[in-house]
TORDREN-616915 format. One record per atom (N, C-alpha, C): residue number from 1; residue in three letters; atom name; x, y, z. Coordinates in steps of 0.02 Angstrom, whole numbers. Each point is the difference from the previous one (the first is absolute). Example, Ala and Ser with C-alpha at 12.3 -4.5 7.8 and 13.67 -1.06 7.14 Angstrom:
2
[1,"ALA","N",[660,-284,390]]
[1,"ALA","CA",[-45,59,0]]
[1,"ALA","C",[45,60,0]]
[2,"SER","N",[-18,53,-36]]
[2,"SER","CA",[42,59,3]]
[2,"SER","C",[-39,55,37]]
***
This chain:
201
[1,"MET","N",[42,-59,0]]
[1,"MET","CA",[-42,59,0]]
[1,"MET","C",[44,62,0]]
[2,"GLU","N",[-21,50,-36]]
[2,"GLU","CA",[38,62,-3]]
[2,"GLU","C",[-18,45,59]]
[3,"THR","N",[51,33,26]]
[3,"THR","CA",[-12,48,53]]
[3,"THR","C",[-19,66,-32]]
[4,"THR","N",[-22,47,42]]
[4,"THR","CA",[-20,65,-27]]
[4,"THR","C",[60,37,-28]]
[5,"GLU","N",[59,-11,28]]
[5,"GLU","CA",[60,33,-26]]
[5,"GLU","C",[16,-25,-71]]
[6,"GLU","N",[-7,-66,-10]]
[6,"GLU","CA",[13,-28,-67]]
[6,"GLU","C",[-50,27,-51]]
[7,"ILE","N",[-63,6,21]]
[7,"ILE","CA",[-51,25,-45]]
[7,"ILE","C",[14,72,-19]]
[8,"GLU","N",[21,41,51]]
[8,"GLU","CA",[16,70,-14]]
[8,"GLU","C",[60,5,-47]]
[9,"LYS","N",[51,-43,9]]
[9,"LYS","CA",[58,1,-45]]
[9,"LYS","C",[-21,-17,-71]]
[10,"THR","N",[-44,-49,-6]]
[10,"THR","CA",[-23,-20,-66]]
[10,"THR","C",[-38,57,-33]]
[11,"GLU","N",[-43,33,38]]
[11,"GLU","CA",[-39,56,-28]]
[11,"GLU","C",[46,57,-20]]
[12,"GLN","N",[52,14,41]]
[12,"GLN","CA",[47,53,-16]]
[12,"GLN","C",[38,-16,-64]]
[13,"SER","N",[21,-63,-7]]
[13,"SER","CA",[37,-19,-60]]
[13,"SER","C",[-44,3,-61]]
[14,"ASN","N",[-65,-13,8]]
[14,"ASN","CA",[-46,4,-57]]
[14,"ASN","C",[-14,72,-19]]
[15,"ASP","N",[9,47,48]]
[15,"ASP","CA",[-13,71,-14]]
[15,"ASP","C",[59,35,-32]]
[16,"GLN","N",[57,-34,-8]]
[16,"GLN","CA",[58,32,-30]]
[16,"GLN","C",[-14,16,-72]]
[17,"PRO","N",[28,58,-25]]
[17,"PRO","CA",[-14,20,-68]]
[17,"PRO","C",[33,-46,-50]]
[18,"MET","N",[-30,-2,-59]]
[18,"MET","CA",[29,-39,-54]]
[18,"MET","C",[54,41,-34]]
[19,"ASP","N",[51,-33,-24]]
[19,"ASP","CA",[53,33,-37]]
[19,"ASP","C",[-28,17,-69]]
[20,"SER","N",[-1,64,-17]]
[20,"SER","CA",[-33,21,-61]]
[20,"SER","C",[36,-22,-63]]
[21,"THR","N",[65,-12,6]]
[21,"THR","CA",[38,-19,-60]]
[21,"THR","C",[-11,-73,-19]]
[22,"SER","N",[-4,-43,50]]
[22,"SER","CA",[-4,-70,-17]]
[22,"SER","C",[-68,-30,15]]
[23,"GLY","N",[-42,33,39]]
[23,"GLY","CA",[-65,-27,16]]
[23,"GLY","C",[4,-56,51]]
[24,"ILE","N",[57,-5,36]]
[24,"ILE","CA",[9,-52,49]]
[24,"ILE","C",[1,32,69]]
[25,"SER","N",[-31,-33,47]]
[25,"SER","CA",[-2,27,68]]
[25,"SER","C",[71,6,27]]
[26,"SER","N",[13,54,36]]
[26,"SER","CA",[67,13,24]]
[26,"SER","C",[19,-44,59]]
[27,"ASN","N",[-48,-38,29]]
[27,"ASN","CA",[17,-42,57]]
[27,"ASN","C",[20,-71,-20]]
[28,"LEU","N",[5,-14,-64]]
[28,"LEU","CA",[20,-67,-21]]
[28,"LEU","C",[75,-10,12]]
[29,"GLU","N",[18,-60,20]]
[29,"GLU","CA",[69,-14,13]]
[29,"GLU","C",[34,-26,-63]]
[30,"LYS","N",[63,18,-7]]
[30,"LYS","CA",[40,-25,-56]]
[30,"LYS","C",[35,-63,23]]
[31,"PRO","N",[21,-42,-47]]
[31,"PRO","CA",[38,-59,19]]
[31,"PRO","C",[64,20,36]]
[32,"GLU","N",[28,-47,39]]
[32,"GLU","CA",[58,14,40]]
[32,"GLU","C",[60,23,-41]]
[33,"ASN","N",[9,-28,-59]]
[33,"ASN","CA",[58,18,-40]]
[33,"ASN","C",[-9,67,-34]]
[34,"GLY","N",[-58,32,7]]
[34,"GLY","CA",[-11,67,-26]]
[34,"GLY","C",[-21,2,-72]]
[35,"SER","N",[0,-55,-35]]
[35,"SER","CA",[-20,0,-70]]
[35,"SER","C",[-74,-18,-5]]
[36,"ALA","N",[-33,31,-47]]
[36,"ALA","CA",[-70,-16,-11]]
[36,"ALA","C",[-3,-64,-41]]
[37,"ARG","N",[-52,-38,10]]
[37,"ARG","CA",[-8,-62,-36]]
[37,"ARG","C",[-25,15,-70]]
[38,"LYS","N",[33,-30,-49]]
[38,"LYS","CA",[-19,12,-69]]
[38,"LYS","C",[-35,-62,-27]]
[39,"GLY","N",[-44,12,-49]]
[39,"GLY","CA",[-36,-55,-31]]
[39,"GLY","C",[45,-41,-44]]
[40,"SER","N",[-21,-58,-16]]
[40,"SER","CA",[40,-44,-42]]
[40,"SER","C",[1,25,-71]]
[41,"ALA","N",[58,-2,-31]]
[41,"ALA","CA",[7,25,-68]]
[41,"ALA","C",[-23,-53,-50]]
[42,"THR","N",[1,-63,20]]
[42,"THR","CA",[-21,-52,-46]]
[42,"THR","C",[-74,-11,5]]
[43,"LYS","N",[-29,-21,-54]]
[43,"LYS","CA",[-71,-13,-2]]
[43,"LYS","C",[-13,-67,33]]
[44,"SER","N",[-45,-1,49]]
[44,"SER","CA",[-14,-62,34]]
[44,"SER","C",[-47,-43,-41]]
[45,"LYS","N",[7,-65,9]]
[45,"LYS","CA",[-43,-46,-37]]
[45,"LYS","C",[-69,0,31]]
[46,"LYS","N",[-50,-10,-42]]
[46,"LYS","CA",[-68,-3,23]]
[46,"LYS","C",[-10,-66,36]]
[47,"ARG","N",[-30,3,59]]
[47,"ARG","CA",[-11,-61,38]]
[47,"ARG","C",[-54,-42,-35]]
[48,"LYS","N",[17,-63,-11]]
[48,"LYS","CA",[-48,-44,-33]]
[48,"LYS","C",[-50,-26,51]]
[49,"LYS","N",[-62,-7,-22]]
[49,"LYS","CA",[-51,-27,43]]
[49,"LYS","C",[13,-75,9]]
[50,"THR","N",[-4,-22,61]]
[50,"THR","CA",[7,-72,13]]
[50,"THR","C",[-69,-30,3]]
[51,"ILE","N",[-6,-58,-28]]
[51,"ILE","CA",[-65,-35,1]]
[51,"ILE","C",[-8,-31,69]]
[52,"LYS","N",[-56,13,32]]
[52,"LYS","CA",[-13,-28,65]]
[52,"LYS","C",[-43,-62,-8]]
[53,"ASP","N",[22,-53,32]]
[53,"ASP","CA",[-38,-63,-2]]
[53,"ASP","C",[-50,0,57]]
[54,"HIS","N",[-64,8,-16]]
[54,"HIS","CA",[-51,5,51]]
[54,"HIS","C",[-17,-68,31]]
[55,"THR","N",[19,-54,-32]]
[55,"THR","CA",[-15,-66,27]]
[55,"THR","C",[56,-26,45]]
[56,"ALA","N",[56,35,2]]
[56,"ALA","CA",[57,-22,41]]
[56,"ALA","C",[-17,11,74]]
[57,"PRO","N",[32,-38,44]]
[57,"PRO","CA",[-11,11,72]]
[57,"PRO","C",[25,68,23]]
[58,"ARG","N",[-32,27,51]]
[58,"ARG","CA",[19,66,26]]
[58,"ARG","C",[68,-4,34]]
[59,"GLN","N",[43,49,-13]]
[59,"GLN","CA",[67,-1,30]]
[59,"GLN","C",[-4,11,75]]
[60,"PRO","N",[48,-28,37]]
[60,"PRO","CA",[-2,6,73]]
[60,"PRO","C",[18,70,23]]
[61,"LEU","N",[-26,19,58]]
[61,"LEU","CA",[16,65,30]]
[61,"LEU","C",[58,-9,49]]
[62,"THR","N",[44,49,3]]
[62,"THR","CA",[55,-3,48]]
[62,"THR","C",[-26,17,69]]
[63,"GLY","N",[41,-13,50]]
[63,"GLY","CA",[-20,16,68]]
[63,"GLY","C",[-12,75,10]]
[64,"TYR","N",[42,40,-32]]
[64,"TYR","CA",[-7,73,5]]
[64,"TYR","C",[-66,24,-30]]
[65,"ILE","N",[-17,-27,-58]]
[65,"ILE","CA",[-63,20,-33]]
[65,"ILE","C",[-60,-22,43]]
[66,"ARG","N",[5,-59,30]]
[66,"ARG","CA",[-54,-23,44]]
[66,"ARG","C",[-8,48,60]]
[67,"PHE","N",[56,22,28]]
[67,"PHE","CA",[-1,48,55]]
[67,"PHE","C",[-32,66,-23]]
[68,"LEU","N",[19,24,-58]]
[68,"LEU","CA",[-29,62,-26]]
[68,"LEU","C",[-75,-6,-8]]
[69,"ASN","N",[-22,-55,-30]]
[69,"ASN","CA",[-71,-10,-11]]
[69,"ASN","C",[-39,-4,66]]
[70,"ASP","N",[30,-31,51]]
[70,"ASP","CA",[-34,-5,65]]
[70,"ASP","C",[-6,68,34]]
[71,"ARG","N",[53,39,-3]]
[71,"ARG","CA",[3,62,40]]
[71,"ARG","C",[-23,63,-37]]
[72,"ARG","N",[-5,-2,-66]]
[72,"ARG","CA",[-13,61,-38]]
[72,"ARG","C",[-66,33,19]]
[73,"ASP","N",[-53,-39,7]]
[73,"ASP","CA",[-65,29,16]]
[73,"ASP","C",[0,33,69]]
[74,"THR","N",[31,-31,49]]
[74,"THR","CA",[0,30,66]]
[74,"THR","C",[41,65,1]]
[75,"VAL","N",[57,0,-34]]
[75,"VAL","CA",[41,61,-3]]
[75,"VAL","C",[-37,54,-39]]
[76,"ARG","N",[-36,-18,-52]]
[76,"ARG","CA",[-38,49,-39]]
[76,"ARG","C",[-56,30,43]]
[77,"ASN","N",[-32,-41,41]]
[77,"ASN","CA",[-52,26,45]]
[77,"ASN","C",[28,45,54]]
[78,"GLU","N",[61,-15,24]]
[78,"GLU","CA",[31,41,51]]
[78,"GLU","C",[24,67,-30]]
[79,"ASN","N",[22,-1,-63]]
[79,"ASN","CA",[27,59,-33]]
[79,"ASN","C",[-36,11,-67]]
[80,"PRO","N",[-62,24,1]]
[80,"PRO","CA",[-38,5,-63]]
[80,"PRO","C",[27,51,-50]]
[81,"ASN","N",[41,48,24]]
[81,"ASN","CA",[25,52,-45]]
[81,"ASN","C",[65,-18,-35]]
[82,"LEU","N",[31,-55,21]]
[82,"LEU","CA",[64,-19,-30]]
[82,"LEU","C",[-10,-31,-69]]
[83,"PRO","N",[43,18,-48]]
[83,"PRO","CA",[-4,-32,-65]]
[83,"PRO","C",[25,-72,3]]
[84,"PHE","N",[-13,-38,-52]]
[84,"PHE","CA",[17,-71,-3]]
[84,"PHE","C",[74,-11,11]]
[85,"ALA","N",[42,41,-31]]
[85,"ALA","CA",[72,-10,5]]
[85,"ALA","C",[24,10,72]]
[86,"GLU","N",[-28,49,35]]
[86,"GLU","CA",[19,12,69]]
[86,"GLU","C",[-22,-57,46]]
[87,"ILE","N",[-59,-28,-14]]
[87,"ILE","CA",[-23,-57,39]]
[87,"ILE","C",[47,-58,-10]]
[88,"THR","N",[21,-11,-61]]
[88,"THR","CA",[47,-54,-15]]
[88,"THR","C",[67,11,36]]
[89,"LYS","N",[23,62,3]]
[89,"LYS","CA",[62,15,36]]
[89,"LYS","C",[-7,-16,74]]
[90,"LEU","N",[-57,19,29]]
[90,"LEU","CA",[-12,-15,71]]
[90,"LEU","C",[1,-75,12]]
[91,"LEU","N",[-34,-37,-45]]
[91,"LEU","CA",[-3,-72,8]]
[91,"LEU","C",[68,-32,-10]]
[92,"ALA","N",[41,27,-44]]
[92,"ALA","CA",[67,-26,-10]]
[92,"ALA","C",[41,9,63]]
[93,"GLY","N",[-7,57,33]]
[93,"GLY","CA",[34,11,63]]
[93,"GLY","C",[-23,-49,54]]
[94,"GLU","N",[-66,-12,2]]
[94,"GLU","CA",[-27,-49,47]]
[94,"GLU","C",[29,-69,-13]]
[95,"TRP","N",[4,-19,-63]]
[95,"TRP","CA",[26,-66,-19]]
[95,"TRP","C",[73,-7,22]]
[96,"MET","N",[39,53,-9]]
[96,"MET","CA",[71,-3,20]]
[96,"MET","C",[7,-8,76]]
[97,"ASN","N",[-46,30,38]]
[97,"ASN","CA",[5,-2,73]]
[97,"ASN","C",[-42,-56,30]]
[98,"LEU","N",[-32,-40,-41]]
[98,"LEU","CA",[-43,-54,24]]
[98,"LEU","C",[43,-54,34]]
[99,"PRO","N",[-21,-24,58]]
[99,"PRO","CA",[37,-55,32]]
[99,"PRO","C",[3,-62,-44]]
[100,"THR","N",[52,-38,8]]
[100,"THR","CA",[12,-58,-44]]
[100,"THR","C",[-56,-51,3]]
[101,"ASP","N",[-27,-12,60]]
[101,"ASP","CA",[-52,-51,6]]
[101,"ASP","C",[-64,21,-37]]
[102,"GLU","N",[-17,65,2]]
[102,"GLU","CA",[-59,24,-37]]
[102,"GLU","C",[13,-1,-75]]
[103,"LYS","N",[61,18,-19]]
[103,"LYS","CA",[18,0,-70]]
[103,"LYS","C",[0,-71,-28]]
[104,"GLN","N",[19,-48,42]]
[104,"GLN","CA",[4,-70,-22]]
[104,"GLN","C",[-68,-27,-19]]
[105,"GLN","N",[-54,24,32]]
[105,"GLN","CA",[-67,-23,-19]]
[105,"GLN","C",[-14,15,-73]]
[106,"TYR","N",[16,61,-21]]
[106,"TYR","CA",[-11,20,-69]]
[106,"TYR","C",[46,-39,-48]]
[107,"LEU","N",[62,-10,21]]
[107,"LEU","CA",[47,-37,-42]]
[107,"LEU","C",[-20,-73,-8]]
[108,"ASP","N",[-26,-30,54]]
[108,"ASP","CA",[-24,-70,-4]]
[108,"ASP","C",[-59,-5,-47]]
[109,"ALA","N",[-47,47,6]]
[109,"ALA","CA",[-58,0,-45]]
[109,"ALA","C",[22,9,-73]]
[110,"ALA","N",[51,42,-10]]
[110,"ALA","CA",[25,11,-68]]
[110,"ALA","C",[32,-64,-27]]
[111,"GLU","N",[36,-36,43]]
[111,"GLU","CA",[32,-63,-22]]
[111,"GLU","C",[-52,-52,-18]]
[112,"GLN","N",[-53,-5,39]]
[112,"GLN","CA",[-54,-46,-16]]
[112,"GLN","C",[-33,18,-67]]
[113,"ASP","N",[-10,65,-10]]
[113,"ASP","CA",[-30,24,-62]]
[113,"ASP","C",[46,-16,-59]]
[114,"ARG","N",[66,6,10]]
[114,"ARG","CA",[48,-14,-53]]
[114,"ARG","C",[-2,-74,-18]]
[115,"GLU","N",[-4,-43,50]]
[115,"GLU","CA",[-4,-73,-13]]
[115,"GLU","C",[-65,-16,-38]]
[116,"ARG","N",[-55,32,21]]
[116,"ARG","CA",[-63,-10,-36]]
[116,"ARG","C",[7,20,-73]]
[117,"TYR","N",[31,57,-11]]
[117,"TYR","CA",[9,26,-68]]
[117,"TYR","C",[42,-48,-43]]
[118,"LEU","N",[55,-25,28]]
[118,"LEU","CA",[42,-46,-38]]
[118,"LEU","C",[-36,-64,-18]]
[119,"GLN","N",[-42,-26,46]]
[119,"GLN","CA",[-39,-60,-15]]
[119,"GLN","C",[-51,14,-55]]
[120,"GLU","N",[-36,56,7]]
[120,"GLU","CA",[-50,18,-51]]
[120,"GLU","C",[33,13,-67]]
[121,"LEU","N",[59,31,1]]
[121,"LEU","CA",[34,15,-63]]
[121,"LEU","C",[23,-63,-35]]
[122,"SER","N",[27,-48,38]]
[122,"SER","CA",[22,-62,-32]]
[122,"SER","C",[-60,-38,-29]]
[123,"ALA","N",[-57,2,35]]
[123,"ALA","CA",[-61,-32,-27]]
[123,"ALA","C",[-25,38,-61]]
[124,"TYR","N",[4,67,2]]
[124,"TYR","CA",[-24,41,-55]]
[124,"TYR","C",[42,-11,-63]]
[125,"LYS","N",[65,-10,8]]
[125,"LYS","CA",[43,-9,-59]]
[125,"LYS","C",[-16,-64,-38]]
[126,"LYS","N",[-38,-45,30]]
[126,"LYS","CA",[-20,-61,-34]]
[126,"LYS","C",[-66,6,-36]]
[127,"THR","N",[-33,58,6]]
[127,"THR","CA",[-66,9,-30]]
[127,"THR","C",[3,24,-72]]
[128,"GLU","N",[-56,-5,-33]]
[128,"GLU","CA",[-7,24,-69]]
[128,"GLU","C",[2,76,-3]]
[129,"ALA","N",[-26,33,52]]
[129,"ALA","CA",[-2,73,2]]
[129,"ALA","C",[71,28,-2]]
[130,"TYR","N",[46,-32,36]]
[130,"TYR","CA",[69,24,1]]
[130,"TYR","C",[32,-9,-69]]
[131,"ARG","N",[-13,-57,-31]]
[131,"ARG","CA",[28,-12,-67]]
[131,"ARG","C",[-25,52,-50]]
[132,"LEU","N",[-65,16,4]]
[132,"LEU","CA",[-28,51,-45]]
[132,"LEU","C",[30,69,14]]
[133,"PHE","N",[11,16,64]]
[133,"PHE","CA",[29,64,17]]
[133,"PHE","C",[71,7,-26]]
[134,"THR","N",[40,-52,10]]
[134,"THR","CA",[70,3,-25]]
[134,"THR","C",[1,4,-76]]
[135,"GLN","N",[-46,-34,-33]]
[135,"GLN","CA",[-3,3,-73]]
[135,"GLN","C",[-20,71,-22]]
[136,"LYS","N",[-46,30,35]]
[136,"LYS","CA",[-21,68,-16]]
[136,"LYS","C",[58,49,9]]
[137,"GLN","N",[39,-9,54]]
[137,"GLN","CA",[59,42,11]]
[137,"GLN","C",[51,-8,-56]]
[138,"ALA","N",[12,-62,-20]]
[138,"ALA","CA",[49,-13,-53]]
[138,"ALA","C",[-23,31,-66]]
[139,"ASN","N",[-64,-6,-15]]
[139,"ASN","CA",[-27,30,-62]]
[139,"ASN","C",[8,76,1]]
[140,"ARG","N",[-15,29,57]]
[140,"ARG","CA",[6,74,6]]
[140,"ARG","C",[73,22,-9]]
[141,"LYS","N",[45,-37,30]]
[141,"LYS","CA",[71,17,-5]]
[141,"LYS","C",[24,-6,-72]]
[142,"GLN","N",[-22,-53,-34]]
[142,"GLN","CA",[18,-9,-71]]
[142,"GLN","C",[-27,58,-42]]
[143,"LYS","N",[-62,19,14]]
[143,"LYS","CA",[-32,54,-38]]
[143,"LYS","C",[38,66,10]]
[144,"GLU","N",[20,14,62]]
[144,"GLU","CA",[37,61,13]]
[144,"GLU","C",[68,0,-35]]
[145,"GLU","N",[33,-58,1]]
[145,"GLU","CA",[66,-5,-32]]
[145,"GLU","C",[-7,8,-76]]
[146,"SER","N",[-53,-28,-29]]
[146,"SER","CA",[-9,6,-72]]
[146,"SER","C",[-17,72,-19]]
[147,"GLN","N",[-37,35,42]]
[147,"GLN","CA",[-14,71,-13]]
[147,"GLN","C",[63,41,3]]
[148,"GLU","N",[44,-15,47]]
[148,"GLU","CA",[63,36,4]]
[148,"GLU","C",[43,-13,-61]]
[149,"ASP","N",[-2,-61,-26]]
[149,"ASP","CA",[40,-17,-59]]
[149,"ASP","C",[-27,33,-62]]
[150,"GLU","N",[-67,8,-4]]
[150,"GLU","CA",[-31,29,-59]]
[150,"GLU","C",[14,75,-7]]
[151,"ILE","N",[9,34,55]]
[151,"ILE","CA",[11,72,-2]]
[151,"ILE","C",[75,14,2]]
[152,"PRO","N",[31,7,-58]]
[152,"PRO","CA",[71,16,1]]
[152,"PRO","C",[10,73,20]]
[153,"GLU","N",[53,11,37]]
[153,"GLU","CA",[13,69,20]]
[153,"GLU","C",[25,39,-60]]
[154,"LYS","N",[-35,55,-15]]
[154,"LYS","CA",[19,42,-56]]
[154,"LYS","C",[58,44,22]]
[155,"GLU","N",[52,0,-41]]
[155,"GLU","CA",[55,45,14]]
[155,"GLU","C",[-17,67,-31]]
[156,"PRO","N",[2,53,39]]
[156,"PRO","CA",[-16,65,-28]]
[156,"PRO","C",[49,19,-55]]
[157,"GLU","N",[-29,23,-55]]
[157,"GLU","CA",[42,19,-57]]
[157,"GLU","C",[26,70,11]]
[158,"ASN","N",[62,10,-19]]
[158,"ASN","CA",[33,65,2]]
[158,"ASN","C",[-4,32,70]]
[159,"LEU","N",[10,-40,51]]
[159,"LEU","CA",[-4,26,68]]
[159,"LEU","C",[60,43,16]]
[160,"PHE","N",[58,-20,-23]]
[160,"PHE","CA",[61,35,18]]
[160,"PHE","C",[32,35,-61]]
[161,"THR","N",[-41,23,-46]]
[161,"THR","CA",[29,29,-61]]
[161,"THR","C",[39,63,14]]
[162,"GLY","N",[-21,41,48]]
[162,"GLY","CA",[34,63,12]]
[162,"GLY","C",[57,-5,49]]
[163,"PHE","N",[12,-58,29]]
[163,"PHE","CA",[50,-5,52]]
[163,"PHE","C",[69,-20,-25]]
[164,"ASP","N",[6,-13,-65]]
[164,"ASP","CA",[66,-18,-24]]
[164,"ASP","C",[38,60,-27]]
[165,"ILE","N",[-27,60,8]]
[165,"ILE","CA",[33,62,-23]]
[165,"ILE","C",[42,27,58]]
[166,"PRO","N",[64,15,-12]]
[166,"PRO","CA",[40,28,54]]
[166,"PRO","C",[-28,68,22]]
[167,"ILE","N",[0,11,65]]
[167,"ILE","CA",[-31,60,28]]
[167,"ILE","C",[43,61,-14]]
[168,"PHE","N",[-33,58,-8]]
[168,"PHE","CA",[31,65,-12]]
[168,"PHE","C",[41,2,-65]]
[169,"THR","N",[-25,-33,-51]]
[169,"THR","CA",[31,5,-66]]
[169,"THR","C",[-51,33,-46]]
[170,"GLU","N",[22,18,-60]]
[170,"GLU","CA",[-45,31,-49]]
[170,"GLU","C",[-57,-48,-17]]
[171,"ASP","N",[16,-64,-8]]
[171,"ASP","CA",[-53,-49,-15]]
[171,"ASP","C",[-52,-1,56]]
[172,"PHE","N",[24,2,61]]
[172,"PHE","CA",[-45,-2,58]]
[172,"PHE","C",[-46,62,0]]
[173,"LEU","N",[28,58,-12]]
[173,"LEU","CA",[-39,62,-1]]
[173,"LEU","C",[-51,-1,-57]]
[174,"ASP","N",[22,-24,-59]]
[174,"ASP","CA",[-46,-5,-56]]
[174,"ASP","C",[-57,-49,16]]
[175,"HIS","N",[17,-54,31]]
[175,"HIS","CA",[-50,-50,19]]
[175,"HIS","C",[-51,31,48]]
[176,"ASN","N",[24,38,49]]
[176,"ASN","CA",[-45,33,48]]
[176,"ASN","C",[-45,50,-35]]
[177,"LYS","N",[28,39,-47]]
[177,"LYS","CA",[-41,49,-36]]
[177,"LYS","C",[-54,-35,-40]]
[178,"ALA","N",[17,-56,-32]]
[178,"ALA","CA",[-50,-37,-38]]
[178,"ALA","C",[-55,-27,45]]
[179,"ARG","N",[19,-26,59]]
[179,"ARG","CA",[-49,-26,48]]
[179,"ARG","C",[-45,56,25]]
[180,"GLU","N",[28,59,14]]
[180,"GLU","CA",[-40,56,23]]
[180,"GLU","C",[-49,23,-53]]
[181,"ALA","N",[23,1,-63]]
[181,"ALA","CA",[-45,20,-55]]
[181,"ALA","C",[-57,-50,-6]]
[182,"GLU","N",[17,-64,7]]
[182,"GLU","CA",[-51,-53,-4]]
[182,"GLU","C",[-50,8,57]]
[183,"LEU","N",[24,14,60]]
[183,"LEU","CA",[-44,10,57]]
[183,"LEU","C",[-45,61,-9]]
[184,"ARG","N",[29,54,-26]]
[184,"ARG","CA",[-40,60,-12]]
[184,"ARG","C",[-56,-15,-49]]
[185,"GLN","N",[16,-37,-53]]
[185,"GLN","CA",[-50,-18,-50]]
[185,"GLN","C",[-55,-43,31]]
[186,"LEU","N",[19,-48,42]]
[186,"LEU","CA",[-49,-43,33]]
[186,"LEU","C",[-45,40,48]]
[187,"ARG","N",[30,46,37]]
[187,"ARG","CA",[-40,41,46]]
[187,"ARG","C",[-49,44,-39]]
[188,"LYS","N",[24,27,-56]]
[188,"LYS","CA",[-43,42,-41]]
[188,"LYS","C",[-59,-40,-27]]
[189,"SER","N",[14,-60,-27]]
[189,"SER","CA",[-54,-41,-26]]
[189,"SER","C",[-47,-21,56]]
[190,"ASN","N",[27,-12,59]]
[190,"ASN","CA",[-41,-19,57]]
[190,"ASN","C",[-48,56,19]]
[191,"THR","N",[25,62,3]]
[191,"THR","CA",[-45,56,16]]
[191,"THR","C",[-51,11,-55]]
[192,"ASP","N",[20,-11,-63]]
[192,"ASP","CA",[-48,6,-55]]
[192,"ASP","C",[-57,-50,8]]
[193,"TYR","N",[18,-63,17]]
[193,"TYR","CA",[-52,-51,10]]
[193,"TYR","C",[-44,17,59]]
[194,"GLU","N",[29,26,54]]
[194,"GLU","CA",[-41,19,58]]
[194,"GLU","C",[-48,56,-18]]
[195,"GLN","N",[22,47,-40]]
[195,"GLN","CA",[-44,55,-21]]
[195,"GLN","C",[-57,-28,-44]]
[196,"GLN","N",[17,-46,-45]]
[196,"GLN","CA",[-52,-30,-42]]
[196,"GLN","C",[-51,-37,42]]
[197,"ASN","N",[24,-38,50]]
[197,"ASN","CA",[-46,-36,44]]
[197,"ASN","C",[-44,48,39]]
[198,"ALA","N",[28,56,22]]
[198,"ALA","CA",[-39,49,37]]
[198,"ALA","C",[-54,30,-45]]
[199,"ILE","N",[17,13,-63]]
[199,"ILE","CA",[-49,28,-47]]
[199,"ILE","C",[-56,-50,-13]]
[200,"LEU","N",[18,-64,-8]]
[200,"LEU","CA",[-50,-52,-14]]
[200,"LEU","C",[-47,-10,59]]
[201,"GLN","N",[23,11,60]]
[201,"GLN","CA",[-43,-11,59]]
[201,"GLN","C",[-39,62,12]]
***
């Protein structure tokens, strides 16, 4: 539970002005090394959807998850204003400080659940439903691989045409002048088209 001093500190920090140049609150902390975190320069791969087998046995819960499920409602009732993440942090602290004998109850239940799962899984792997599911997965994987093979990566044409000219030479300056003239022409035609569109509307 938060004390009144903590609540006042939180309210004061929320009342601090925003930095007008960056739009970031001035009370944010920077990393210890002083450098701001930068985004990744490489393009991340799109996460593929995994097919969920609805006929498979339910996976076992760990002792910690069982503890969270048992205690979450009572902690939520005691602290109705706390967000979900804060409730989870409180419960994590409780779990860390829980006596070994109480913790062992949850761990024993988790072990029994794990044994149940392994038995059900071995029985499930002998069924027709499992065979159909694995076949469906294999077909999907084949289809994705064939789609990747069908789409050859196009190499951009003339991507580096202007970069083989030595810098600060007459050829380089002429090349820049030609590019500027081309850009001027494109901008002019663009404004002409915009004016025509405005007239038509």
